[in-house]
SETOR-435750 format. One record per residue: x, y, z of N, C-alpha, C, O, CB in turn. Coordinates in steps of 0.05 Angstrom, whole numbers, padded with zeros to 5 digits, always signed. Glycine has a CB too. Layout:
N
XYZXYZXYZXYZXYZ...
***
This chain:
289
+00363+00600-01404+00359+00628-01403+00385+00632-01380+00405+00643-01389+00323+00638-01393+00385+00625-01350+00396+00637-01332+00423+00635-01343+00437+00655-01349+00390+00629-01306+00434+00604-01347+00461+00605-01347+00472+00620-01375+00494+00629-01373+00471+00577-01343+00459+00622-01400+00461+00646-01415+00466+00673-01409+00482+00689-01420+00444+00647-01425+00445+00680-01384+00443+00695-01380+00486+00709-01370+00498+00730-01375+00417+00690-01363+00490+00690-01359+00511+00686-01329+00526+00688-01353+00534+00711-01354+00514+00656-01302+00536+00670-01381+00566+00671-01388+00571+00705-01410+00590+00721-01411+00574+00636-01410+00543+00704-01423+00537+00736-01439+00548+00757-01411+00565+00771-01421+00491+00743-01450+00547+00762-01395+00549+00780-01379+00569+00784-01367+00577+00806-01359+00536+00779-01368+00583+00749-01364+00615+00757-01358+00633+00766-01382+00650+00784-01382+00631+00733-01346+00622+00744-01405+00640+00754-01430+00639+00792-01438+00656+00807-01447+00625+00736-01459+00608+00795-01428+00629+00828-01420+00637+00836-01398+00625+00857-01395+00617+00855-01425+00648+00833-01382+00663+00843-01373+00682+00836-01373+00701+00850-01365+00660+00847-01360+00688+00802-01383+00721+00798-01396+00728+00827-01432+00747+00836-01444+00721+00749-01413+00700+00829-01432+00700+00854-01450+00709+00870-01445+00727+00874-01462+00683+00864-01456+00707+00888-01428+00700+00913-01403+00710+00914-01388+00700+00932-01374+00680+00915-01388+00739+00900-01372+00740+00900-01347+00719+00897-01324+00726+00890-01302+00748+00918-01344+00700+00901-01330+00677+00908-01306+00651+00918-01316+00647+00920-01340+00687+00932-01285+00627+00926-01292+00604+00930-01305+00606+00960-01316+00587+00968-01329+00580+00925-01287+00628+00975-01311+00627+01000-01302+00610+01013-01332+00586+01017-01328+00661+01013-01293+00617+01018-01353+00597+01014-01378+00552+01030-01350+00537+01049-01347+00602+00955-01393+00556+01009-01342+00524+01002-01336+00521+01007-01297+00505+01007-01278+00515+00958-01349+00542+01010-01301+00538+01030-01269+00538+01052-01259+00557+01066-01250+00550+01029-01253+00509+01056-01261+00500+01098-01244+00479+01089-01231+00457+01079-01236+00486+01133-01271+00490+01093-01216+00475+01094-01179+00468+01109-01176+00458+01113-01153+00487+01094-01154+00467+01131-01199+00449+01176-01189+00424+01165-01170+00419+01172-01147+00425+01204-01231+00404+01143-01191+00392+01156-01192+00372+01140-01158+00354+01150-01145+00383+01158-01225+00391+01107-01154+00380+01103-01121+00392+01118-01101+00381+01120-01079+00385+01074-01110+00416+01130-01106+00420+01153-01088+00402+01173-01083+00394+01174-01060+00439+01165-01094+00390+01196-01104+00366+01207-01101+00346+01183-01097+00324+01193-01100+00359+01226-01126+00344+01165-01093+00306+01161-01082+00315+01148-01066+00297+01138-01053+00277+01144-01099+00343+01140-01056+00349+01143-01019+00346+01169-01007+00337+01172-00984+00381+01137-01010+00353+01191-01024+00347+01213-01007+00327+01225-00992+00325+01232-00969+00351+01226-01015+00313+01226-01013+00284+01224-01019+00278+01218-00992+00282+01231-00972+00274+01202-01042+00267+01196-00996+00263+01178-00979+00277+01191-00950+00264+01200-00932+00274+01151-00990+00298+01189-00951+00305+01189-00917+00299+01213-00905+00304+01215-00880+00336+01183-00908+00284+01244-00925+00269+01257-00918+00237+01262-00915+00220+01279-00918+00278+01268-00925+00239+01232-00906+00207+01232-00900+00200+01228-00875+00203+01203-00877+00192+01211-00915+00191+01232-00842+00198+01240-00817+00195+01225-00820+00216+01212-00825+00192+01253-00799+00175+01212-00820+00150+01181-00806+00181+01169-00822+00197+01187-00817+00100+01169-00826+00195+01149-00838+00215+01139-00853+00233+01140-00833+00238+01119-00821+00222+01152-00879+00249+01171-00824+00273+01165-00817+00276+01155-00778+00296+01149-00765+00290+01195-00827+00246+01155-00769+00254+01144-00727+00247+01111-00737+00243+01099-00716+00221+01162-00689+00243+01091-00762+00243+01079-00761+00270+01056-00788+00262+01043-00808+00219+01083-00755+00289+01057-00782+00308+01053-00798+00314+01018-00823+00330+01012-00841+00329+01059-00775+00290+01002-00808+00280+00977-00820+00263+00998-00840+00271+01003-00862+00261+00952-00797+00247+01005-00833+00226+01015-00843+00229+01025-00874+00219+01018-00896+00219+01035-00826+00250+01049-00862+00264+01057-00891+00283+01040-00917+00284+01043-00941+00282+01076-00882+00295+01025-00901+00313+01004-00921+00299+00991-00939+00303+00980-00961+00328+00982-00907+00271+00996-00914+00255+00978-00939+00240+00990-00959+00241+00990-00983+00235+00959-00929+00225+01001-00940+00215+01022-00972+00240+01035-01004+00237+01042-01028+00204+01060-00953+00263+01030-00987+00281+01042-01011+00299+01014-01024+00320+01016-01037+00306+01069-00997+00286+00990-01017+00302+00971-01036+00279+00961-01051+00282+00954-01074+00321+00945-01020+00254+00960-01037+00246+00934-01051+00214+00946-01072+00199+00931-01083+00238+00903-01021+00212+00973-01071+00192+00980-01094+00219+00981-01125+00215+00959-01136+00172+01021-01085+00241+00994-01140+00262+00976-01148+00267+00951-01150+00272+00943-01173+00275+00980-01139+00267+00935-01130+00269+00903-01144+00238+00891-01153+00238+00873-01170+00282+00879-01118+00212+00901-01143+00199+00898-01139+00174+00907-01182+00161+00892-01196+00202+00911-01109+00181+00937-01186+00186+00936-01217+00211+00920-01224+00209+00897-01215+00188+00965-01228+00225+00922-01232+00246+00898-01240+00237+00870-01240+00245+00853-01256+00268+00897-01220+00215+00865-01217+00204+00824-01222+00187+00834-01251+00185+00822-01273+00172+00803-01185+00174+00862-01242+00137+00856-01261+00164+00857-01290+00169+00834-01298+00096+00900-01259+00177+00877-01302+00187+00884-01325+00199+00861-01334+00199+00858-01359+00203+00906-01324+00212+00843-01319+00219+00816-01332+00193+00796-01328+00200+00773-01333+00247+00802-01316+00178+00797-01324+00148+00785-01330+00141+00791-01352+00140+00772-01368+00127+00792-01314+00131+00825-01368+00130+00840-01386+00146+00820-01404+00137+00803-01419+00140+00868-01380+00167+00825-01399+00186+00826-01405+00193+00802-01427+00202+00807-01449+00197+00829-01384+00187+00776-01417+00187+00755-01424+00157+00754-01441+00158+00743-01462+00194+00737-01401+00133+00764-01435+00112+00750-01438+00120+00758-01471+00122+00741-01488+00081+00758-01419+00125+00788-01476+00126+00801-01501+00137+00793-01518+00133+00796-01542+00133+00820-01501+00155+00778-01505+00191+00772-01530+00206+00744-01518+00229+00738-01526+00226+00807-01525+00193+00727-01498+00204+00700-01496+00219+00704-01484+00221+00721-01467+00212+00685-01515+00236+00684-01492+00272+00680-01483+00283+00703-01486+00295+00712-01467+00292+00659-01503+00279+00723-01519+00291+00747-01518+00293+00759-01513+00315+00770-01514+00292+00756-01522+00259+00775-01495+00262+00792-01473+00278+00781-01447+00288+00800-01436+00235+00799-01465+00283+00755-01434+00290+00758-01412+00324+00763-01423+00338+00774-01406+00280+00733-01390+00334+00758-01443+00360+00763-01455+00369+00794-01447+00389+00802-01434+00358+00759-01488+00349+00808-01459+00354+00835-01475+00361+00855-01444+00378+00872-01439+00320+00848-01499+00340+00843-01427+00330+00852-01407+00353+00844-01384+00368+00859-01371+00302+00842-01406+00351+00820-01383+00373+00805-01366+00403+00814-01359+00420+00819-01341+00377+00780-01380+00398+00813-01384+00430+00809-01384+00447+00844-01370+00464+00848-01352+00441+00799-01427+00435+00862-01387+00441+00887-01380+00438+00892-01351+00453+00909-01340+00426+00904-01394+00417+00875-01337+00404+00883-01304+00433+00862-01294+00453+00870-01282+00358+00866-01291+00428+00838-01302+00450+00825-01280+00494+00828-01284+00515+00816-01281+00440+00787-01284+00483+00851-01292+00517+00873-01308+00519+00895-01289+00538+00909-01284+00514+00892-01347+00491+00898-01280+00485+00929-01267+00484+00921-01232+00483+00936-01212+00448+00946-01280+00485+00897-01235+00478+00878-01197+00514+00876-01197+00522+00868-01175+00452+00829-01195+00529+00880-01213+00556+00860-01213+00572+00884-01195+00560+00905-01193+00572+00850-01250+00596+00881-01182+00609+00896-01163+00621+00917-01183+00620+00918-01207+00631+00879-01144+00635+00935-01161+00644+00971-01180+00672+00966-01178+00686+00954-01161+00636+01009-01161+00682+00983-01209+00717+00977-01199+00720+00951-01217+00704+00933-01222+00725+00968-01157+00752+00956-01228+00768+00927-01246+00774+00923-01218+00787+00937-01202+00800+00929-01275+00756+00889-01213+00785+00877-01188+00811+00864-01195+00829+00859-01180+00775+00852-01169+00810+00860-01226+00834+00849-01235+00855+00863-01236+00878+00854-01234+00832+00840-01255+00846+00892-01241+00859+00907-01246+00875+00933-01219+00893+00949-01219+00842+00914-01268+00853+00921-01196+00865+00941-01177+00893+00913-01166+00917+00914-01161+00835+00957-01147+00872+00893-01167+00890+00876-01159+00928+00868-01162+00947+00862-01148+00876+00859-01167+00920+00873-01187+00946+00874-01195+00953+00901-01207+00958+00898-01230+00951+00853-01212+00956+00923-01201+00968+00945-01191+00979+00931-01171+01001+00920-01170+00953+00968-01186+00962+00933-01154+00981+00928-01121+00998+00912-01125+01018+00917-01112+00966+00915-01093+01000+00898-01134+01022+00872-01127+01037+00876-01155+01047+00854-01162+01006+00835-01120+01042+00901-01175+01065+00914-01186+01087+00921-01167+01111+00916-01162+01056+00936-01199+01062+00942-01156+01083+00970-01138+01089+00952-01115+01111+00960-01108+01064+01007-01126+01082+00932-01098+01079+00907-01079+01119+00902-01085+01137+00912-01072+01050+00874-01094+01119+00881-01108+01147+00876-01117+01162+00903-01112+01181+00902-01097+01148+00865-01148+01157+00919-01119+01173+00936-01120+01186+00951-01096+01205+00965-01102+01163+00950-01132+01179+00948-01076+01173+00954-01065+01158+00977-01045+01155+00972-01021+01184+00946-01067+01148+01003-01056+01133+01018-01055+01113+01020-01045+01094+01022-01061+01132+01022-01067+01105+01020-01017+01077+01012-01002+01067+01039-01008+01048+01039-01024+01076+01003-00966+01074+01054-01002+01056+01086-01015+01033+01071-01038+01008+01070-01039+01085+01115-01039+01054+01063-01055+01050+01058-01077+01023+01047-01093+01005+01052-01109+01069+01046-01079+01035+01023-01070+01018+01001-01076+00990+01003-01055+00973+00987-01063+01038+00971-01072+00982+01016-01035+00977+01019-01007+00946+01036-01036+00922+01029-01038+01006+01040-00976+00963+01058-01052+00947+01076-01060+00930+01058-01086+00906+01066-01087+00965+01103-01069+00934+01043-01100+00922+01010-01116+00911+01011-01105+00892+01027-01109+00931+00983-01120+00912+00997-01079+00894+00975-01062+00871+01000-01062+00853+00998-01078+00909+00961-01025+00871+01022-01043+00849+01036-01034+00821+01035-01039+00802+01042-01026+00854+01056-01037+00823+01023-01067+00790+01004-01067+00779+00988-01052+00757+00990-01041+00786+00988-01086+00803+00960-01050+00796+00936-01037+00794+00944-01004+00786+00925-00990+00819+00913-01044+00798+00965-00993+00798+00970-00964+00791+00997-00956+00802+01011-00938+00824+00964-00953+00767+01004-00974+00749+01033-00959+00735+01016-00943+00720+01032-00933+00726+01056-00979+00726+00982-00930+00718+00997-00904+00734+00982-00887+00722+00965-00874+00686+00998-00895+00755+00982-00885+00781+00965-00869+00777+00991-00845+00774+00985-00822+00823+00960-00890+00776+01013-00851+00782+01036-00840+00818+01049-00847+00828+01052-00869+00775+01029-00807+00832+01054-00815+00855+01064-00824+00877+01043-00832+00883+01020-00825+00864+01081-00805+00890+01065-00852+00913+01044-00867+00932+01040-00851+00945+01056-00837+00928+01053-00893+00934+01016-00854+00961+01006-00841+00983+01017-00844+00988+01035-00860+00968+00982-00847+01003+01006-00824+01030+01028-00829+01049+01008-00834+01072+01016-00833+01042+01052-00801+01045+00976-00839+01079+00975-00844+01071+00948-00861+01047+00942-00865+01105+00971-00812+01099+00927-00873+01081+00920-00907+01072+00899-00897+01063+00886-00916+01097+00913-00941+01069+00885-00875+01059+00855-00863+01021+00857-00866+01002+00843-00874+01072+00852-00821+01025+00891-00849+01000+00892-00838+00980+00902-00857+00956+00901-00853+01000+00909-00815+00992+00912-00883+00982+00916-00902+00980+00900-00931+00967+00906-00951+00989+00936-00902+00994+00880-00929+00992+00852-00952+00959+00836-00926+00946+00816-00931+01040+00822-00953+00958+00847-00912+00944+00831-00899+00921+00831-00896+00905+00813-00890+00950+00830-00882+00917+00862-00900+00875+00868-00897+00884+00878-00925+00864+00889-00933+00852+00898-00867+00900+00880-00941+00888+00875-00970+00882+00837-00979+00863+00827-00991+00915+00891-00995+00900+00829-00971+00884+00798-00976+00852+00807-00954+00834+00796-00967+00911+00761-00957+00843+00815-00939+00822+00803-00933+00807+00817-00954+00797+00804-00972+00812+00805-00904+00805+00839-00952+00797+00850-00966+00792+00852-01001+00776+00867-01013+00804+00862-00955+00806+00838-01009+00807+00829-01043+00785+00803-01027+00761+00805-01031+00849+00817-01063+00794+00787-01014+00770+00773-01008+00743+00782-01005+00727+00775-01022+00773+00763-00989+00737+00795-00989+00711+00804-00990+00700+00831-01020+00679+00842-01027+00710+00817-00957+00726+00832-01029+00704+00852-01059+00711+00834-01080+00704+00845-01101+00715+00893-01071+00723+00808-01087+00708+00784-01105+00683+00775-01093+00661+00778-01103+00727+00757-01110+00687+00762-01069+00651+00756-01060+00633+00773-01074+00619+00770-01094+00641+00763-01025+00637+00797-01055+00606+00811-01062+00602+00823-01080+00582+00836-01081+00595+00828-01047+00623+00823-01103+00625+00832-01123+00621+00820-01158+00615+00832-01179+00646+00839-01115+00627+00787-01152+00613+00772-01166+00587+00762-01156+00564+00769-01157+00627+00753-01172+00614+00728-01136+00590+00706-01120+00568+00720-01112+00550+00718-01129+00599+00691-01090+00562+00737-01091+00545+00732-01083+00526+00737-01097+00506+00723-01095+00546+00738-01066+00528+00761-01116+00507+00762-01143+00503+00747-01157+00485+00757-01170+00509+00777-01160+00507+00724-01168+00521+00701-01179+00490+00687-01161+00467+00684-01169+00561+00693-01169+00501+00683-01139+00491+00661-01117+00460+00669-01117+00443+00651-01122+00506+00664-01081+00448+00710-01111+00427+00701-01117+00403+00710-01145+00379+00713-01148+00418+00704-01093+00421+00713-01157+00412+00698-01189+00396+00671-01190+00373+00662-01193+00440+00690-01206+00424+00662-01186+00426+00635-01194+00395+00636-01174+00380+00640-01194+00458+00613-01184+00378+00635-01153+00367+00622-01135+00339+00646-01141+00316+00638-01141+00386+00619-01103+00345+00666-01145+00317+00676-01143+00316+00694-01175+00295+00703-01183+00312+00697-01110+00342+00697-01192+00336+00708-01226+00347+00738-01216+00353+00740-01192+00294+00707-01243+00349+00757-01231+00353+00781-01231+00327+00800-01199+00319+00822-01193+00346+00788-01269+00326+00791-01196+00297+00815-01175+00338+00805-01161+00357+00820-01160+00242+00797-01150+00336+00760-01148+00354+00770-01123+00375+00776-01133+00390+00781-01114+00361+00752-01102+00387+00779-01158+00416+00803-01155+00411+00824-01153+00428+00836-01140+00437+00807-01176+00388+00843-01163+00377+00873-01149+00374+00871-01125+00377+00888-01107+00350+00885-01157+00371+00854-01123+00366+00865-01083+00394+00870-01060+00398+00888-01044+00347+00831-01063+00407+00849-01066+00439+00841-01068+00449+00867-01072+00456+00879-01052+00450+00818-01093+00449+00881-01104+00467+00906-01102+00450+00927-01085+00459+00940-01066+00476+00918-01134+00425+00928-01094+00417+00948-01066+00415+00956-01042+00412+00978-01032+00405+00951-01063+00419+00929-01031+00430+00924-00999+00455+00927-01008+00457+00906-01021+00423+00893-00980+00470+00935-01010+00502+00940-01017+00504+00958-01010+00514+00967-00989+00514+00940-01040+00488+00974-01044+00492+00997-01038+00489+01015-01005+00505+01025-00990+00477+01006-01057+00456+01011-01007+00450+01025-00980+00463+01013-00966+00445+01010-00949+00425+01028-00969+00489+00997-00955+00501+01001-00937+00523+01018-00938+00534+01028-00920+00505+00982-00930+00527+01019-00961+00559+01031-00971+00547+01061-00952+00560+01072-00934+00568+01036-01020+00527+01067-00958+00519+01096-00966+00499+01101-00937+00486+01121-00933+00499+01098-01001+00502+01074-00915+00485+01086-00882+00500+01088-00870+00516+01071-00863+00464+01070-00864+00498+01117-00862+00523+01120-00835+00515+01107-00808+00522+01114-00786+00529+01154-00826+00510+01101-00810+00500+01082-00774+00511+01058-00777+00518+01043-00759+00462+01074-00765+00513+01053-00797+00520+01020-00801+00495+00991-00786+00498+00967-00787+00555+01017-00780+00480+01002-00778+00470+00983-00770+00454+00971-00777+00460+00948-00784+00466+00985-00756+00418+00984-00782+00407+00959-00790+00408+00949-00814+00398+00928-00822+00385+00958-00785+00429+00974-00835+00432+00969-00868+00454+00946-00857+00446+00927-00871+00447+01001-00893+00469+00939-00846+00495+00921-00850+00490+00897-00836+00501+00876-00842+00524+00933-00840+00475+00899-00818+00465+00880-00802+00449+00860-00823+00451+00836-00824+00448+00894-00778+00431+00877-00839+00412+00870-00864+00428+00860-00881+00425+00835-00881+00396+00892-00879+00446+00866-00896+00469+00858-00917+00490+00829-00908+00501+00814-00924+00491+00889-00919+00491+00828-00883+00509+00817-00869+00488+00787-00881+00496+00776-00901+00515+00830-00832+00466+00778-00869+00445+00761-00872+00439+00751-00906+00436+00727-00911+00421+00776-00858+00437+00761-00916+00431+00760-00946+00465+00748-00955+00466+00734-00975+00418+00797-00962+00499+00755-00938+00506+00737-00942+00526+00716-00934+00548+00709-00941+00507+00743-00956+00502+00706-00910+00503+00692-00882+00517+00657-00909+00536+00642-00910+00458+00691-00856+00493+00662-00922+00494+00634-00947+00500+00626-00960+00506+00603-00964+00486+00627-00959+00500+00652-00979+00529+00647-00995+00562+00642-00999+00580+00636-01014+00529+00660-01003+00556+00649-00976+00585+00656-00964+00591+00624-00956+00612+00613-00964+00586+00682-00933+00580+00616-00948+00587+00588-00929+00590+00563-00962+00607+00546-00965+00548+00577-00900+00567+00572-00983+00564+00567-01005+00593+00556-01024+00599+00536-01037+00551+00590-01012+00605+00578-01018+00638+00595-01038+00651+00577-01019+00662+00558-01030+00651+00640-01035+00654+00578-00987+00675+00569-00976+00668+00527-00977+00679+00508-00965+00676+00587-00942+00649+00528-00995+00655+00489-00983+00665+00495-01019+00688+00487-01025+00612+00453-00969+00647+00509-01043+00676+00513-01064+00700+00516-01063+00715+00508-01081+00677+00528-01076+00706+00527-01043+00734+00535-01036+00752+00512-01034+00773+00510-01047+00736+00550-01010+00738+00487-01008+00750+00469-01015+00745+00445-01034+00754+00423-01030+00754+00465-00998+00730+00453-01056+00737+00425-01079+00751+00438-01073+00758+00439-01049+00730+00412-01110+00769+00463-01099+00773+00463-01112+00807+00482-01099+00823+00495-01113+00750+00467-01127+00807+00478-01073+00833+00480-01059+00850+00473-01042+00874+00476-01046+00834+00492-01054+00841+00463-01021+00861+00446-01004+00834+00436-00994+00822+00454-00983+00886+00461-00980+00820+00409-00995+00800+00410-00978+00802+00404-00947+00788+00418-00933+00785+00396-00988+00812+00390-00940+00820+00386-00913+00827+00406-00903+00819+00409-00880+00837+00370-00908+00839+00421-00911+00849+00455-00884+00819+00466-00899+00801+00454-00886+00894+00487-00895+00813+00474-00909+00788+00495-00920+00764+00482-00910+00749+00498-00899+00785+00499-00954+00755+00455-00911+00738+00438-00891+00735+00439-00863+00716+00442-00847+00745+00415-00893+00757+00436-00862+00743+00437-00829+00755+00473-00813+00763+00475-00790+00761+00401-00804+00753+00498-00835+00754+00530-00840+00717+00520-00834+00707+00522-00812+00771+00548-00881+00705+00512-00854+00679+00506-00866+00662+00507-00842+00644+00523-00836+00677+00477-00882+00673+00482-00828+00656+00469-00808+00661+00479-00790+00646+00475-00771+00656+00444-00804+00676+00492-00787+00680+00512-00755+00662+00543-00765+00648+00558-00751+00728+00522-00747+00666+00544-00781+00648+00571-00791+00623+00568-00796+00611+00589-00799+00656+00582-00816+00607+00542-00797+00575+00538-00809+00562+00550-00796+00546+00561-00811+00562+00512-00810+00557+00557-00773+00536+00561-00753+00547+00593-00737+00536+00609-00721+00535+00530-00729+00574+00593-00750+00567+00621-00732+00550+00651-00739+00545+00657-00763+00593+00631-00726+00544+00664-00722+00541+00684-00717+00541+00714-00713+00525+00732-00714+00541+00678-00713+00569+00710-00707+00574+00720-00689+00604+00745-00719+00609+00769-00722+00582+00693-00657+00611+00730-00727+00644+00740-00742+00618+00747-00769+00596+00738-00776+00682+00706-00750+00647+00775-00782+00638+00793-00811+00632+00763-00828+00633+00740-00820+00669+00818-00830+00627+00773-00850+00645+00760-00872+00653+00758-00871+00663+00740-00858+00652+00758-00888+00667+00781-00885+00702+00780-00891+00721+00758-00871+00739+00743-00880+00716+00816-00883+00714+00759-00847+00735+00740-00817+00736+00715-00836+00755+00704-00847+00715+00730-00774+00703+00710-00839+00698+00675-00848+00708+00677-00876+00723+00657-00879+00660+00661-00850+00708+00687-00893+00724+00695-00923+00758+00693-00921+00775+00692-00939+00715+00731-00932+00762+00693-00891+00797+00697-00901+00797+00669-00886+00812+00653-00897+00824+00729-00885+00784+00657-00865+00785+00635-00853+00783+00616-00863+00788+00594-00854+00774+00633-00838+00775+00621-00881+00761+00594-00915+00785+00590-00930+00789+00568-00942+00732+00612-00946+00807+00618-00929+00828+00623-00951+00846+00603-00937+00852+00580-00940+00840+00658-00956+00855+00631-00913+00880+00603-00900+00871+00577-00899+00892+00563-00896+00888+00605-00867+00845+00558-00900+00842+00526-00903+00861+00525-00931+00885+00520-00934+00804+00512-00908+00841+00531-00947+00839+00528-00984+00860+00536-00990+00855+00527-01012+00817+00545-01003+00885+00548-00993+00907+00563-00997+00927+00559-00973+00943+00575-00963+00899+00592-01000+00922+00532-00966+00949+00520-00938+00973+00508-00966+00968+00501-00989+00931+00478-00906+00987+00509-00958+01002+00499-00970+01015+00511-00990+01024+00497-01008+00994+00482-00976+01019+00546-00992+01024+00551-01017+01043+00574-01007+01037+00591-00990+01000+00557-01037+01069+00569-01023+01095+00586-01008+01116+00583-01031+01123+00566-01046+01107+00571-00976+01128+00621-01023+01142+00636-01036+01160+00626-01069+01169+00637-01088+01159+00643-01014+01158+00610-01063+01166+00582-01089+01144+00587-01113+01152+00587-01136+01160+00542-01074+01109+00593-01106+01092+00591-01132+01091+00635-01131+01071+00649-01134+01050+00565-01126+01112+00640-01127+01104+00662-01138+01111+00672-01165+01132+00662-01170+01110+00677-01122+01103+00688-01186+01103+00692-01209+01127+00717-01208+01141+00722-01227+01074+00697-01220+01130+00730-01187+01163+00759-01190+01179+00741-01194+01175+00717-01192+01177+00783-01160+01207+00756-01200+01238+00748-01209+01249+00736-01164+01237+00732-01143+01263+00794-01230+01276+00736-01172+01287+00730-01159+01292+00758-01149+01279+00754-01128+01302+00714-01167+01295+00766-01148+01314+00800-01145+01291+00807-01128+01302+00822-01111+01321+00828-01179+01255+00805-01118+01246+00796-01098+01259+00794-01082+01282+00790-01089+01237+00781-01098+01253+00797-01052+01246+00787-01030+01243+00766-01018+01229+00752-01032+01234+00793-01028+01249+00753-00995+01239+00728-00996+01203+00735-00980+01185+00721-00989+01264+00703-00977+01196+00756-00958+01181+00763-00950+01157+00765-00969+01138+00750-00972+01190+00781-00939+01164+00792-00982+01141+00795-00997+01138+00778-01030+01125+00787-01049+01141+00828-01000+01152+00752-01030+01146+00729-01055+01125+00712-01033+01102+00712-01041+01181+00706-01068+01128+00703-01016+01106+00695-00999+01082+00709-00999+01064+00700-01013+01113+00694-00975+01078+00731-00985+01065+00748-00987+01044+00746-01022+01023+00733-01025+01088+00770-00982+01058+00762-01040+01053+00757-01071+01048+00729-01073+01024+00727-01066+01078+00766-01090+01059+00700-01081+01050+00674-01085+01024+00661-01062+01017+00638-01060+01077+00657-01083+01011+00691-01045+00993+00680-01028+00952+00698-01046+00929+00692-01046+01007+00692-00985+00973+00726-01060+00947+00728-01064+00948+00726-01102+00930+00728-01119+00934+00759-01047+00968+00724-01104+00968+00711-01142+00949+00673-01130+00928+00668-01142+01024+00705-01162+00956+00662-01119+00941+00638-01101+00902+00647-01096+00881+00634-01097+00962+00637-01062+00908+00671-01093+00869+00669-01083+00864+00684-01117+00841+00691-01119+00853+00699-01042+00879+00688-01140+00865+00703-01159+00855+00672-01170+00833+00668-01179+00885+00727-01181+00877+00650-01169+00877+00629-01192+00852+00610-01169+00842+00589-01178+00918+00611-01203+00845+00620-01144+00825+00595-01127+00809+00607-01138+00793+00591-01149+00820+00588-01094+00800+00640-01142+00787+00643-01144+00764+00642-01174+00740+00635-01175+00796+00655-01132+00780+00649-01194+00784+00636-01220+00768+00605-01219+00745+00602-01228+00820+00632-01225+00788+00581-01204+00781+00549-01202+00749+00547-01194+00733+00532-01205+00803+00532-01177+00742+00569-01164+00719+00576-01155+00696+00578-01176+00675+00565-01173+00721+00598-01143+00703+00596-01197+00680+00614-01203+00677+00587-01235+00655+00580-01242+00690+00660-01207+00691+00581-01243+00678+00560-01258+00676+00528-01255+00681+00512-01273+00688+00563-01278+00667+00524-01227+00661+00495-01212+00627+00511-01210+00607+00497-01207+00686+00483-01173+00622+00542-01210+00600+00548-01205+00581+00546-01223+00558+00536-01221+00599+00568-01196+00594+00557-01249+00592+00554-01283+00588+00527-01286+00568+00520-01300+00620+00562-01302+00602+00510-01277+00610+00479-01297+00576+00469-01278+00559+00464-01295+00657+00450-01286+00562+00464-01244+00552+00472-01229+00521+00468-01250+00507+00449-01257+00565+00499-01217+00525+00508-01256+00492+00507-01266+00482+00496-01286+00459+00488-01289+00482+00528-01270+00521+00497-01315+00507+00469-01324+00502+00451-01335+00497+00447-01358+00498+00464-01326+00503+00435-01308+00504+00415-01300+00465+00414-01289+00453+00392-01286+00532+00413-01279+00460+00425-01287+00436+00434-01272+00418+00436-01282+00396+00431-01272+00435+00453-01261+00424+00447-01314+00409+00454-01326+00414+00434-01351+00399+00437-01370+00411+00481-01328+00433+00412-01354+00426+00389-01370+00414+00377-01356+00396+00366-01369+00444+00374-01381+00414+00373-01339+00390+00349-01324+00370+00353-01308+00363+00340-01289+00401+00331-01307+00355+00389-01325+00346+00388-01323+00321+00394-01345+00298+00400-01337+00355+00391-01308+00331+00391-01381+00321+00399-01386+00312+00363-01398+00291+00360-01411+00328+00424-01395
***
């Protein structure tokens, strides 16, 4: 049932471009603000985090159990698919990256930066030069793809809908948290295992030797951010990509083609990694039955 839920959710994402029709976070912001106004919770950031995230996760867990008891597998699907769609990341990733690449190939850095703004939202000050912009977009795109899809699927396959919701609400909380302390550290902990599973996936579907060296180097690292670890993995997995693999025409400058080829390689690598995860889940279902 978990595999069917994933396939249906991903099919709807392909149809809509994202899970945007179900991405309504106003209720969570309202809930968080109400709890944050309580003096006893204001003094304890960890307690505020737990009190904000755990009740919705527990409520969904109970609802899923009741749906399965009442309607069986159909109830799980009817409730699980929209909930998984809600847990997926916000925005249309392919549209953001395609918009950036179109402007990048034209040499319009301002338009390229505007198109990639959602990918750069956690990076801070906008980069000045083209190469600096590309490096930050590459890192931002890698983390965005991981956060919006792979981390959610990891926790869904491990803990079901409650696991996926736990991750999404933690990510939303960290985005709204001004201190970026307790919430950011908690999110980093939730990302620690799935990012390493994703890194090993990159090694299988990409340049194995280069990515595996990076994977071993980062395996027990407790200091680097998720985005930095992902960037290290990708540099190994995409080793050997050059300007000749860029889909842009010959009129594009060599430097632009090389940077474009790297992002196009990232998109292809992500697609292969997703196919690997779905295949692995299908094999688990097959051998479990």
